[in-house]
C-alpha positions in Angstrom: 139.3 196.6 25.5 138.4 192.9 26.0 134.9 191.8 26.8 135.0 190.0 30.1 131.9 191.0 32.2 128.6 190.1 30.4 125.2 191.2 31.7 122.6 188.8 30.5 119.0 190.1 30.3 116.3 187.5 29.9 113.6 189.6 28.3 110.1 189.9 29.9 109.2 188.1 33.1 106.6 188.3 35.9 103.3 189.8 34.6 104.9 190.3 31.2 105.0 186.9 29.3 106.2 188.4 26.0 105.1 186.3 23.0 102.8 183.4 23.9 102.4 180.7 21.3 101.0 177.3 22.1 102.6 176.0 25.2 105.4 178.5 25.0 105.8 181.8 26.8 108.7 183.9 25.7 109.6 184.9 29.3 110.2 181.2 30.1 112.2 180.4 27.0 114.3 183.5 27.4 115.1 182.6 31.0 116.0 179.1 30.2 118.4 180.2 27.4 119.9 182.9 29.6 120.6 180.4 32.4 122.4 178.2 29.8 124.4 181.1 28.5 125.3 182.1 32.1 126.6 178.6 32.7 128.5 178.5 29.4 130.2 181.9 30.2 131.3 180.7 33.6 132.8 177.6 32.1 134.7 179.8 29.6 136.2 182.1 32.2 133.9 185.0 31.5 132.2 186.9 34.4 128.4 186.8 33.7 125.6 188.6 35.6 122.1 187.1 35.2 119.8 190.1 35.5 116.6 188.0 36.1 117.0 184.7 37.9 113.3 183.8 38.1 109.8 184.7 36.9 110.1 188.3 38.2 108.8 191.7 37.2 111.9 193.7 36.6 111.7 197.2 35.0 113.8 198.0 32.0 115.4 200.8 34.0 116.4 198.3 36.7 118.0 196.0 34.2 120.1 198.7 32.6 121.0 200.3 36.0 122.0 196.9 37.5 124.3 196.2 34.5 125.8 199.7 34.7 126.4 199.5 38.4 128.1 196.2 37.9 130.3 197.8 35.2 129.4 195.2 32.5 131.5 195.3 29.3 128.6 194.0 27.2 124.8 193.8 27.7 123.0 190.9 26.0 119.2 191.0 25.9 117.6 187.7 25.0 114.2 187.5 23.3 112.3 185.2 21.0 110.3 186.8 18.2 106.7 186.8 17.3 104.5 188.1 14.5 100.8 188.0 13.5 101.9 186.3 10.3 102.7 182.7 11.2 105.0 182.4 8.2 107.4 185.0 9.6 110.6 183.2 10.8 114.3 183.5 11.2 117.0 185.1 13.3 117.8 188.8 13.8 120.1 190.7 16.0 119.9 194.4 17.0 122.5 196.9 18.2 122.4 200.6 19.0 123.3 202.7 15.9 126.4 204.5 17.2 127.9 201.5 19.1 130.9 200.1 17.1 131.5 197.2 19.5 127.8 196.5 19.7 127.6 196.3 16.0 130.6 194.0 15.8 129.1 191.8 18.5 125.8 191.7 16.6 127.3 190.8 13.3 129.4 187.9 14.8 126.5 186.5 16.9 124.0 186.8 14.1 126.2 184.8 11.7 126.9 182.1 14.3 123.2 181.8 15.2 122.2 181.5 11.5 124.9 178.9 11.0 123.7 176.9 14.0 120.0 177.1 13.5 120.0 176.9 9.7 117.0 179.3 9.4 116.5 182.5 7.5 118.9 185.3 8.2 116.7 188.4 8.9 119.9 190.4 9.4 121.7 192.7 11.8 119.7 195.8 12.5 120.7 199.2 14.1 117.9 200.4 16.4 117.4 203.2 18.9 113.8 202.1 19.7 114.8 199.4 22.2 115.2 200.9 25.7 117.9 198.4 26.7 120.0 199.3 23.6 119.4 203.1 23.9 120.0 203.4 27.7 123.0 201.1 28.4 126.3 202.9 28.9 128.1 199.8 27.6 127.8 198.1 24.1 124.6 196.1 23.9 122.9 193.6 21.6 119.4 192.2 21.5 119.0 188.7 20.2 115.9 187.2 18.5 117.1 183.7 17.6 113.7 182.5 16.3 110.0 183.1 16.1 107.8 181.4 18.7 104.8 182.1 16.4 106.3 180.0 13.5 105.7 176.3 13.7 109.1 175.3 12.2 111.1 177.8 14.4 109.1 176.6 17.4 110.1 173.0 16.6 113.7 174.0 16.9 113.1 174.5 20.6 112.3 170.9 21.0 115.5 169.8 19.2 118.0 168.1 21.3 120.3 170.6 22.9 118.8 173.9 21.4 119.6 175.8 24.6 123.0 174.2 25.1 124.2 174.7 21.5 122.8 178.2 21.3 124.6 179.1 24.5 127.9 177.7 23.2 127.5 179.7 20.0 127.1 182.9 22.0 130.4 182.1 23.9 132.1 181.2 20.6 130.9 184.6 19.2 132.3 186.5 22.2 135.6 184.7 21.8 135.7 185.8 18.1 134.7 189.4 19.2 137.5 189.5 21.7 140.0 188.3 19.1 139.0 191.1 16.8 139.3 193.9 19.4 
């Protein structure tokens, strides 16, 4: 099975801002990165579906159902982390415990993100606690590229081409995943 149809889920939105740190709201950062990934996937002959195209309230059930109805091959949920300890930083990627392809995707994406961002590797983690990982019928990953609550990680957002380069790393990872399937 090759991964061709990618559902992109920009986490949070509408009344749910996610993590708020300084001038940054997670919902806005997630949407901006998701739009960049959408564009990069189209340029690379994938078929992406952007589940939230604006600052909208969209239930987790709606996100999962829309991806399932569209028959996505992979579900990517995009987030940016936060913690009460401002020293917490790094990249982590989640997958559902029993999803072999989800785990493969998580491992590849995590390594590529760590290489690109040059920040601590918090690892690939299996989790059934995230609704979007637990309820999707297709393989799914949840990405947390960096911590909005960490000054250094937050500065990465202002680096030239953070969104562009991160989106290209996701496409590169999907190409590697497809080559391994």
